[in-house]
N, C-alpha and C positions, 0 to 999 in steps of 0.2 A: 606335506602341505607346502605349496609354493609360497614364499614370502610375497607380501603384497607388492612390494616395489619391483619384483621380477615378473609380474604378470604382464604379458604383452598387451598393449593397448591398441585398439583399432584407430583408424583415422577419425572415425565418428566420435569415439571417446575422447581422443586428444582435442578435437575441435570443441567439444562440449566443456571439457575441463578448462580450456583456454577462455571460453566465454564466461564460465562461472567464476573463474579467478578475476577476470577483468570487471565484471558487472556485479559480482556478489556484494561488495561493500555498499554500492549505491542502492541495490535492491533491498538489502537489510535495513538501510536507513529509511527507505520508503516504507517498509513493513513496520518499522518502529514508529514512524509518524502516524501510520494508520492505527496501530494498536495503542499508542500513547505510552509505550514503555520507555523507560529511561535508557540511554545508550549503553550503560554498563550492565543492565539486566533486561534481556529481551527474549525470554523463553517462548512466548506466544508468537512473536515476530519471527523467530528462527523456525518454529514449526510451520508457519505459513510459507516462509521462503523455501524450506526444504520440500514441502509438498508441491509448490509451484515449479521449482527446479526439476523435481522428479517428473512432473508432467511434461516439461519442456524437453527433457532428455528422452522421454518415451516417444515424443513427437518429432524428435530431431531430424530424422530423415524426411519427414513430410513437410518441413519448413520450406524447403526449396525457394530460397530468395526472400522469404519473410524475415523480418528482424526478430531474432530470438529474444532480445530485450523487451520488445513490445509484447511478444507472446507471453513471456514470463510475468511482466507487469500486469497484463490482462488477467492472467490466472490468479495472481496474488491479490489483486483488487477484488476479483469475483469471490475468492475464498473468504476474504475479510467481510465483504458485503453480505454474503450468504449467512455467515455466522452472526453478524451484527443485526441483520434484518430479521433473523429468526430468534431474536432476543437472547442469544447466548451471551451477548455483551450488553448489559443493561445500564440503567441510570446509576446503579451502585458503582459499577466499574468506572463510569465517567466521573462520578463524584470524587473518586480516589485519585484520579489522574491529575498530577501536579503540572504536567507539561503545558506548553503554550496553546495547544489545541484541545486541552482538557474540557473546556466548557461546551465544545461542539457535539452535536449529535453524530452518530455514525454516518448518516447521509451527508451532512455538512463536511465532516472530516474528509471523506472520500473526495468530494467535489473540490475542496480547497487543496488537498494534496495533489490531485491530478492537475488542476488548473494552475496553481501557483508554483508548487515545488517542481513538478514534472513539466510544466509548460505545455500541457496537452490542450489543443483547441477545443472550444465548447462542443462542436459537432462530434469530434472524436470521443470526448469524454461522455457525451450523451449516448453514443453508440456502445461504448464500453460498458456503461451502466444499464443500458436498456431503458433509458428515460428520454423524454422529449428535451430538446435543447433549452426550451424555456424553463423547465424544471431544474436543469443543471445551473442555469443562469440565476434562478431564484435561490437555490441552495448556496451558491457561492456568495451572492449578495447578502443573504441573512448571516452567513458565517462571518463575513467581513465586518458587518455591523456588530455582531456579538463579540468578535475579537477586539474591535476598536473601543468598546466600553471599558472603563476602568474596572479592573478585576475580572473582566471577561464574562462574568455571569449575567444572565438576563435579569433586568431590574436592579442591577448594582447601582448604588447611589453615586451621583456625580460628585467629584471632589469640590470642596468649598473653595470659593474664589476670594 
């Protein structure tokens, strides 16, 4: 058996490894924000990222000028959204989430992460999520209001003045 470090790499593989090394940290942080996992323990975020990077590598030759970061982010968000919207991530998981985005619904979390953390324009976020621009705008606004409340939870009491 040939040792792994001696396997010749193609230009395609080298280019992908370079991309993954450069963008992997930011993409993992994005995945952790979506899943609500703490930075030290991100098993679900890592699984999402691994699947998204695998898809990007499989499509690497077909990218032809497209940004691989955008493609990977799109796949990562789609995988999270599909799992969340099919109730694999429910209210019980959100209730256990101690992070700053913990009180948000999966829809709101995706909208906020794309719009605020990633800086994606509303139109692009709407296209990425398959939602109307107005819906993305409403999700972001509701999430902002929810996060601005003390305690972040809906109906949380106002602090005494």
